[in-house]
N, C-alpha and C positions, 0 to 999 in steps of 0.2 A: 374249339380254335378258330374254326370257319366262320361262327358267328361272330366274334371278336374283330375278324376281317371285314366282314360284311356291315358290322355297326359303326365301323370307324370309317367309312365311306370307301367306297370300292375304286374311286380315282387316287385319292391320296394314299391308300393302304398299297395299291397296284404301284404306283410311281416309288413310293418309299422300297418298294419289294424289288424293284428295279433297280434303286442305288444299292440296296443290300448285294445286288448280283454284281453289279459293277465294282462295289467295293471288295469283293472277295476275288472276283478277275484281276482287279488292279494290284491285290496283295501278292499275287502269282506274277504278274507282267510288269507293272509299272508300280513299285513300291511308294514312289513320291507322290503319287496321286492318292494315297490312302487318307491322307490327312484331310485335302480337299472335299473329299465324298464323304467322309466321315462328319465333316462340319455342313455338307450340304442337306443332310437328311430333317435337324433339327429345324432348319431355317426351311425347308419344303413344309415340315408339319405345321410350324407357325403361320405358314401363309395359308394353309388348308384352313387351319382353326380360324384364322381372321376371317376369312372368306364363310367359313360356316356360322360364325356368330354373325357376319352381317346378314345373313339368310334369317337366321332364326331372329333376329331383332325385328327385321321386315316384316315377319309373319307374326311375332308378338303386337306389333304397332297394328297390324290387318284385324287380328283377331281382336283385341281388346285385353280381355281379362283372361288369363289362364293361370293354371295351378302351379303353385311353386315344384310341385313333383316333376311336371312335364317338363319343365326349364331345367332341373337338374338332372333328367336323362337326357337331355341334349349335351350337357355340360358334360357329361360322362363319356358319351361317345365321341365328342371333341379331344378330350384326354386320352383315349384310347390311341389316336395318332401320334400324339406327342409321345406316349411313352414306348411305343413302337420305335420312334426317330431317338429316342435317346438310348435304347438296345442297339440300335445302329452304331450310334457315336460311340458306346462301350465297346463293340466289337472292333470297330476303328482303333479304340485306344488299345487293346490287348493285341492286336495286330502290328501296331507301330512299337509296341514294348516289345514284342518276339522279336521284330526285325531290326532293332537297335544291336549294335557290334557291342560283344561283352568286352569288359574289362579286365 
């Protein structure tokens, strides 16, 4: 599990973990913020993915010819961040469903 955390990028994964902690705290203290924090996670992951792809394309441009396996490994690392963000969003949806009043 720590390998996935470090492979996804320490800055992006750390920021998403802080957002998860804020989400859980908001579920307890400020339920109105659960939706916004849950939506912030995929946006954050998308921004970090774009930054990562930009850096990768700069490296490909400088290196010239690279193997497709190397490029696929970089894409895999970028999608780890997005999967983690979507799990955080799913947690926010579950919390919102549990907080809604029953009919």
